[in-house]
C-alpha positions as CSV (number, residue, x, y, z in Angstrom):
1,M,8.4,-78.2,0.3
2,E,5.8,-75.9,-0.7
3,K,3.2,-74.5,1.6
4,K,0.2,-76.2,0.0
5,Q,2.1,-79.5,-0.1
6,A,3.2,-79.3,3.5
7,R,-0.3,-78.6,4.3
8,L,-1.9,-81.6,2.5
9,R,0.9,-83.9,3.9
10,R,-0.4,-82.9,7.3
11,A,-4.2,-83.4,6.2
12,R,-3.2,-87.0,4.9
13,K,-1.9,-88.1,8.3
14,T,-4.9,-86.7,10.1
15,R,-7.3,-88.2,7.7
16,A,-5.6,-91.7,7.6
17,K,-6.0,-92.0,11.5
18,I,-9.6,-90.7,11.7
19,A,-10.4,-93.4,8.8
20,E,-8.8,-95.9,10.8
21,L,-10.8,-95.1,13.7
22,K,-14.2,-95.1,11.5
23,V,-15.6,-91.9,13.3
24,V,-17.7,-89.2,12.0
25,R,-15.6,-86.4,10.8
26,L,-15.9,-82.6,10.9
27,A,-13.7,-81.3,8.1
28,V,-12.9,-77.4,7.6
29,H,-11.9,-75.8,4.6
30,R,-10.3,-72.2,4.7
31,S,-9.8,-70.0,1.8
32,N,-8.7,-66.1,1.7
33,S,-12.4,-65.4,1.3
34,H,-14.5,-68.1,2.8
35,I,-14.6,-70.8,5.3
36,S,-16.5,-73.9,5.2
37,A,-17.3,-77.2,7.4
38,Q,-18.8,-80.6,6.4
39,I,-19.4,-83.5,8.5
40,F,-18.8,-86.8,6.9
41,S,-20.0,-90.2,7.9
42,G,-17.7,-92.8,9.6
43,C,-17.1,-94.5,6.3
44,G,-16.3,-91.1,4.7
45,T,-18.6,-91.5,1.6
46,Q,-21.5,-89.2,2.8
47,V,-22.0,-85.9,3.9
48,L,-24.3,-85.5,6.7
49,A,-24.2,-81.9,7.3
50,A,-22.5,-78.6,5.8
51,A,-22.3,-74.9,6.4
52,S,-20.4,-72.4,4.7
53,T,-20.0,-68.5,4.3
54,M,-21.1,-68.8,0.6
55,E,-24.5,-69.6,1.9
56,P,-27.1,-66.6,1.6
57,G,-28.1,-67.0,5.2
58,V,-24.6,-66.5,6.4
59,R,-23.7,-64.0,3.9
60,G,-26.6,-61.9,5.2
61,Q,-25.2,-62.3,8.9
62,V,-21.6,-61.7,8.1
63,P,-20.6,-59.1,5.4
64,N,-16.9,-60.5,5.1
65,G,-16.4,-64.4,4.8
66,G,-12.7,-64.2,5.5
67,N,-12.6,-63.3,9.3
68,I,-13.1,-64.8,12.7
69,N,-16.6,-63.5,13.0
70,A,-17.6,-65.3,9.9
71,A,-15.9,-68.7,11.3
72,Q,-17.6,-68.5,14.3
73,A,-21.1,-68.0,12.5
74,V,-20.2,-71.1,10.5
75,G,-19.1,-73.1,13.6
76,K,-22.5,-72.4,15.4
77,L,-24.4,-73.2,12.1
78,I,-22.6,-76.6,11.7
79,A,-23.3,-77.5,15.4
80,E,-26.9,-76.7,14.9
81,R,-27.2,-78.9,11.7
82,A,-25.2,-81.7,13.3
83,K,-27.6,-81.9,16.3
84,A,-30.5,-81.9,13.9
85,A,-29.0,-84.9,12.2
86,G,-28.4,-86.7,15.4
87,I,-24.8,-86.2,15.7
88,E,-22.8,-85.4,19.0
89,Q,-19.5,-86.7,18.7
90,V,-17.1,-85.8,15.9
91,A,-13.4,-86.3,15.1
92,F,-12.1,-82.7,14.0
93,D,-10.3,-82.8,10.6
94,R,-8.4,-79.1,10.3
95,S,-7.3,-80.2,6.7
96,G,-3.7,-79.6,7.5
97,F,-4.5,-75.9,8.5
98,H,-2.8,-74.7,11.8
99,Y,-5.3,-74.6,14.7
100,H,-5.0,-71.0,14.9
101,G,-7.2,-67.8,13.9
102,R,-10.3,-68.6,11.9
103,V,-10.1,-72.7,12.3
104,K,-9.6,-72.3,16.1
105,A,-12.8,-69.9,16.1
106,L,-14.7,-72.4,14.2
107,A,-14.0,-75.2,16.5
108,E,-14.7,-73.3,19.6
109,A,-18.1,-72.2,18.0
110,A,-19.0,-75.9,17.3
111,R,-18.1,-76.8,20.7
112,E,-20.0,-74.1,22.3
113,G,-22.9,-75.3,19.9
114,G,-22.8,-78.7,21.8
115,L,-20.4,-80.9,19.6
116,K,-17.9,-82.7,21.3
117,F,-14.4,-83.5,19.8
């Protein structure tokens, strides 16, 4: 099985469980150059909050979007925006990526920002 197919298989299993529970979902996507996070509604059709290293505000803070410092900045930003939207509890959807490195840094920064998952 190819690397991308294996990741998508892991993502499908996680998303099926989260959809069954109908809870608000914090989805993370990681590329070589950037990392982004979105908070979806319980039905999965609306984006309630989003943050990414491609935004001008984050680019001003962090020169390189593909490292742990950038992931921490996005984690803090998504937590702030979730709080502003009245969201406290989310389910963490790592999109099949291993919970390590940048994905872990984003999750820990979001927890420090006040999100519970």
